[in-house]
C-alpha positions as CSV (number, residue, x, y, z in Angstrom):
1,M,9.4,6.7,72.3
2,D,12.7,5.2,71.1
3,V,15.1,6.9,68.6
4,Q,18.0,5.2,66.8
5,V,20.3,6.5,64.1
6,I,21.8,3.9,61.9
7,Q,24.3,3.7,59.0
8,T,23.1,1.1,56.5
9,Q,26.5,-0.6,55.9
10,E,26.7,-1.4,59.6
11,H,23.0,-1.9,60.2
12,P,21.2,-2.7,56.9
13,L,17.8,-1.0,56.8
14,A,16.5,-4.0,54.9
15,E,16.9,-6.3,57.9
16,M,15.0,-3.9,60.2
17,L,12.2,-3.5,57.7
18,N,11.8,-7.2,57.1
19,D,11.6,-7.8,60.9
20,R,9.1,-5.0,61.5
21,L,7.0,-5.7,58.4
22,A,6.2,-9.2,59.7
23,G,4.1,-7.7,62.5
24,T,2.7,-4.8,60.5
25,V,-1.0,-4.2,59.7
26,E,-0.4,-1.1,57.6
27,A,2.8,0.0,55.8
28,R,3.2,3.3,54.0
29,F,6.2,4.2,51.8
30,A,6.9,7.6,50.2
31,V,10.2,7.4,48.3
32,A,11.7,9.2,45.4
33,F,13.1,6.1,43.8
34,L,11.9,2.5,43.7
35,S,13.8,-0.5,42.2
36,T,13.2,-4.2,41.9
37,S,16.3,-4.9,44.0
38,G,14.8,-2.8,46.7
39,L,11.6,-4.7,46.7
40,R,13.4,-8.0,46.7
41,A,15.5,-6.9,49.7
42,I,12.3,-6.6,51.8
43,E,10.2,-9.2,50.0
44,K,10.2,-11.5,53.1
45,G,8.7,-8.8,55.2
46,L,6.3,-7.6,52.5
47,S,5.0,-11.2,52.0
48,A,4.6,-11.7,55.8
49,C,2.6,-8.5,56.0
50,L,0.4,-9.4,53.1
51,D,-0.1,-13.1,54.3
52,S,-1.4,-11.8,57.6
53,G,-3.9,-9.4,55.9
54,G,-1.9,-6.3,56.0
55,Q,-2.2,-3.3,53.7
56,I,0.7,-1.7,51.9
57,E,0.8,1.6,50.1
58,F,3.6,3.2,48.0
59,I,4.0,6.7,46.7
60,V,7.0,6.8,44.3
61,G,8.5,9.4,42.1
62,L,8.8,9.0,38.3
63,D,11.9,10.5,36.9
64,F,12.4,8.2,33.8
65,R,15.8,7.4,35.1
66,T,15.8,5.6,38.4
67,T,12.4,4.3,39.4
68,E,12.2,1.0,37.5
69,P,9.2,0.0,35.5
70,G,9.9,-3.6,36.5
71,A,9.5,-2.6,40.2
72,L,6.0,-1.2,39.4
73,R,5.1,-4.4,37.5
74,W,6.4,-6.4,40.4
75,L,3.8,-4.8,42.7
76,S,1.0,-5.1,40.1
77,E,1.6,-8.7,39.4
78,R,1.8,-10.2,42.9
79,P,-0.8,-13.0,43.1
80,G,-3.4,-13.1,45.8
81,T,-3.0,-9.5,46.9
82,A,-6.1,-7.8,45.5
83,G,-6.8,-4.6,47.3
84,Q,-3.8,-5.1,49.6
85,I,-1.2,-3.2,47.6
86,R,-1.8,0.3,46.3
87,C,0.8,2.2,44.4
88,F,0.7,5.9,43.5
89,C,3.0,7.8,41.3
90,Y,4.2,11.4,41.7
91,R,5.5,13.0,38.5
92,N,6.7,16.5,37.8
93,P,5.4,17.7,34.4
94,Q,8.1,19.1,32.2
95,D,8.9,22.7,33.0
96,A,6.1,22.8,35.7
97,P,6.8,24.9,38.8
98,L,6.3,21.9,41.1
99,P,8.8,20.9,43.8
100,V,11.0,17.9,43.2
101,F,9.7,14.8,44.8
102,H,12.5,13.5,47.0
103,P,11.2,12.0,50.3
104,K,12.4,8.9,52.0
105,L,9.7,8.1,54.5
106,Y,8.7,4.7,55.8
107,L,5.8,4.3,58.3
108,L,4.8,0.9,59.7
109,T,1.8,0.4,62.0
110,D,2.0,-2.8,64.2
111,R,-0.8,-5.4,64.1
112,R,-2.3,-4.2,67.4
113,R,-2.0,-0.6,66.4
114,E,-0.2,0.2,69.6
115,K,3.0,1.4,68.1
116,E,4.4,2.7,64.9
117,T,7.8,2.6,63.3
118,L,9.0,5.7,61.4
119,V,12.1,5.7,59.2
120,I,13.3,9.0,57.8
121,G,16.7,9.6,56.3
122,S,18.6,9.1,53.0
123,S,17.5,5.7,51.9
124,N,15.4,5.2,48.8
125,L,13.6,1.9,48.3
126,T,16.4,0.5,46.2
127,G,18.9,-2.3,46.9
128,G,21.7,0.2,47.4
129,G,19.6,2.4,49.6
130,L,18.5,-0.4,51.9
131,Q,21.7,-2.3,52.3
132,G,24.6,-1.3,50.0
133,N,25.2,2.4,50.0
134,V,26.5,4.6,52.8
135,E,23.1,5.8,54.1
136,V,22.0,7.3,57.4
137,N,18.5,7.0,58.8
138,A,16.7,7.7,62.0
139,I,14.4,5.0,63.3
140,I,11.7,6.2,65.6
141,T,9.4,3.8,67.4
142,G,6.5,5.2,69.4
143,A,2.9,5.4,70.1
144,P,0.5,6.6,67.3
145,T,-0.1,9.7,69.4
146,D,3.6,10.7,69.7
147,I,4.3,14.0,68.0
148,P,6.9,12.8,65.5
149,I,4.6,9.9,64.4
150,V,1.6,12.2,64.1
151,Q,3.7,14.7,62.1
152,A,5.0,12.0,59.8
153,R,1.5,10.6,59.2
154,D,0.2,14.1,58.3
155,I,3.2,14.7,56.0
156,Y,2.5,11.3,54.3
157,H,-1.2,12.1,53.7
158,G,-0.3,15.6,52.5
159,I,2.0,14.1,49.9
160,R,-0.6,11.5,48.9
161,N,-3.4,13.9,48.5
162,T,-1.8,16.4,46.0
163,P,-3.1,16.8,42.5
164,S,0.1,15.5,41.0
165,V,-0.3,12.0,42.5
166,F,-2.1,9.4,40.4
167,M,-2.6,5.6,40.2
168,P,-1.0,4.0,37.1
169,D,-2.7,1.2,35.1
170,A,-1.3,-1.5,32.8
171,N,-1.3,0.8,29.8
172,F,0.6,3.6,31.6
173,L,3.1,1.1,32.8
174,S,3.7,-0.1,29.3
175,L,4.2,3.5,28.2
176,Y,6.5,4.3,31.1
177,E,8.5,1.1,30.4
178,G,9.2,2.1,26.8
179,L,10.1,5.7,27.6
180,F,12.2,4.7,30.6
181,E,14.4,2.5,28.4
182,R,14.7,5.2,25.8
183,A,15.5,7.9,28.3
184,H,18.0,5.7,30.1
185,R,19.9,5.0,26.9
186,R,19.8,8.7,26.0
187,W,21.2,9.6,29.4
188,Q,24.0,7.1,29.2
189,E,25.0,8.4,25.8
190,R,24.7,12.1,26.9
191,P,25.0,12.2,30.7
192,R,25.4,16.0,30.7
193,D,22.3,16.6,28.7
194,P,19.6,17.6,31.3
195,A,16.7,16.7,28.9
196,I,15.3,13.3,30.0
197,L,12.2,13.3,27.7
198,S,11.6,15.3,24.5
199,S,8.7,17.7,24.5
200,E,6.7,15.2,22.4
201,E,7.4,12.4,24.8
202,S,6.5,14.5,27.8
203,K,3.2,15.5,26.2
204,E,2.4,11.8,25.5
205,V,3.0,11.0,29.2
206,E,0.9,14.0,30.4
207,E,-2.0,13.0,28.1
208,A,-1.8,9.4,29.4
209,E,-1.6,10.5,33.0
210,A,-4.6,12.8,32.6
211,R,-6.8,9.8,31.8
212,L,-5.9,8.1,35.1
213,P,-7.5,8.6,38.5
214,H,-5.8,11.0,40.8
215,T,-5.9,11.4,44.6
216,A,-7.2,15.0,44.5
217,H,-8.4,17.6,42.0
218,T,-6.5,20.6,40.9
219,Q,-7.9,24.0,41.9
220,I,-8.9,24.6,38.2
221,E,-10.8,21.3,38.2
222,L,-12.5,22.3,41.5
223,I,-13.6,25.6,40.0
224,V,-15.0,23.9,36.9
225,L,-16.8,21.4,39.0
226,A,-18.2,24.1,41.2
227,L,-19.5,26.1,38.3
228,R,-21.1,23.1,36.7
229,D,-23.0,22.4,39.9
230,L,-23.8,26.0,40.9
231,Q,-24.8,27.2,37.4
232,S,-27.5,24.6,37.2
233,K,-29.0,26.0,40.4
234,S,-28.6,29.7,39.5
235,P,-31.7,31.5,38.1
236,D,-29.6,33.4,35.5
237,G,-26.7,31.0,35.2
238,W,-24.2,33.3,37.0
239,V,-22.4,32.3,40.2
240,H,-21.0,34.7,42.8
241,L,-17.4,34.4,43.8
242,Q,-18.1,33.6,47.4
243,E,-20.3,30.7,46.4
244,I,-17.3,29.3,44.4
245,Y,-15.1,29.8,47.4
246,N,-17.5,27.9,49.6
247,W,-18.1,25.0,47.2
248,T,-14.4,24.5,46.3
249,L,-13.3,24.6,50.0
250,T,-15.9,22.1,51.0
251,Q,-14.9,19.7,48.2
252,A,-11.2,20.1,48.8
253,H,-11.6,19.2,52.4
254,A,-13.8,16.2,51.5
255,E,-10.9,15.0,49.2
256,Q,-8.4,15.7,52.0
257,A,-6.5,17.6,49.5
258,A,-3.1,19.2,50.4
259,F,-3.6,22.9,49.8
260,K,-2.5,25.9,51.9
261,W,-5.8,26.6,53.6
262,D,-4.9,30.1,54.8
263,T,-4.4,31.3,51.3
264,F,-6.9,29.0,49.6
265,E,-9.4,31.7,48.6
266,N,-6.6,33.9,47.1
267,S,-5.4,30.9,45.1
268,I,-8.9,30.1,43.8
269,R,-9.4,33.8,42.8
270,G,-5.9,33.7,41.1
271,R,-6.8,30.6,39.1
272,I,-10.0,32.2,38.0
273,N,-8.4,35.5,37.0
274,E,-5.7,33.6,35.0
275,N,-8.2,31.7,33.0
276,V,-11.0,34.2,32.5
277,A,-11.9,34.9,28.9
278,D,-9.4,37.3,27.3
279,G,-6.9,36.6,30.1
280,D,-3.5,35.2,29.8
281,G,-4.5,31.5,30.4
282,A,-7.2,29.3,29.0
283,N,-10.5,30.9,28.3
284,L,-12.4,28.8,30.8
285,F,-14.6,31.4,32.6
286,H,-16.7,34.4,31.8
287,R,-16.9,37.3,34.3
288,R,-19.3,40.1,34.8
289,G,-19.3,42.9,37.4
290,G,-20.6,42.1,40.9
291,M,-23.4,43.6,42.8
292,E,-23.3,45.5,46.1
293,G,-21.7,43.3,48.8
294,R,-20.6,40.7,46.3
295,M,-17.2,40.2,44.5
296,G,-18.2,39.4,41.0
297,Q,-20.1,36.7,39.1
298,Y,-18.8,33.9,36.9
299,R,-19.9,31.2,34.6
300,L,-18.2,28.7,32.4
301,S,-17.2,29.6,28.8
302,P,-17.7,27.1,26.0
303,E,-14.1,26.0,26.6
304,G,-14.8,25.6,30.3
305,D,-17.9,23.5,29.5
306,I,-15.8,20.8,27.9
307,Y,-12.7,21.1,30.2
308,P,-11.6,17.6,31.1
309,V,-11.8,16.9,34.8
310,R,-9.8,13.9,36.0
311,S,-11.5,11.1,38.0
312,L,-10.4,10.3,41.6
313,V,-9.0,7.1,42.9
314,E,-11.6,4.9,44.5
315,E,-10.8,3.4,47.9
316,G,-9.8,-0.2,47.6
317,T,-8.6,0.1,44.0
318,K,-5.6,-2.0,43.3
319,L,-2.7,-1.1,41.1
């Protein structure tokens, strides 16, 4: 395994990426910010990868200030790349207690799958991040079984398979483009104002996003799906809590979702308790006392019956 640490003004990251991408069969990028200038800086390498049949996947953050809608369109409009480029977006809903999406992770698998190149550091996929700013990055080249490579791959898939990651379509890109321009003007006029989107604009984005396929279901969605299935098989329409645990755990693993498995059951119980009828949340579930050896029984309320569950991204779907 080889490890190098570079400073981009002395050793532009774009040059290394262009060189390595030419021999790459699979490229994965997880970056907070994406710009057209960044894509153009590595266009030669991306084209070489695609021309040789390689697959490229992006996970990018949407902050309505830095990730450019033009860059997302650049990816969606490249000719002759059906199924080869996939782009996912990670967005923090306004006022939601989600962590800020801020990774800079590049993972390239060579054509023979004998070695991988991992880049981690401070460079976003922007022109400045790749070759203009003062950035520092570690470049690790090793076998697919080397521990840092395995860890990076697991981290990437953990990011990818979170419920806040979705695949945009043309309609969403148009919406994002309009709001990006509006928010950018607003930020330039009032740089100290932390509000990027108004509450109405944020709601519009969330509603549009909810109609798009995601990489994993939320825990609430898993519970609703579990009850829809299990109620139909229950003689009296009530479902024991342990059955909900078993169903949701199996489905979450099938989706390769990124949950904390050691506390998964507690989280599921918490989501149910928060949203049981007459609770503090949505009235999605009814509860009745359990029986000996059981932990309570549940079924969907009328609100739960119509709760919208988002679709999942199908493998091979192109942006």
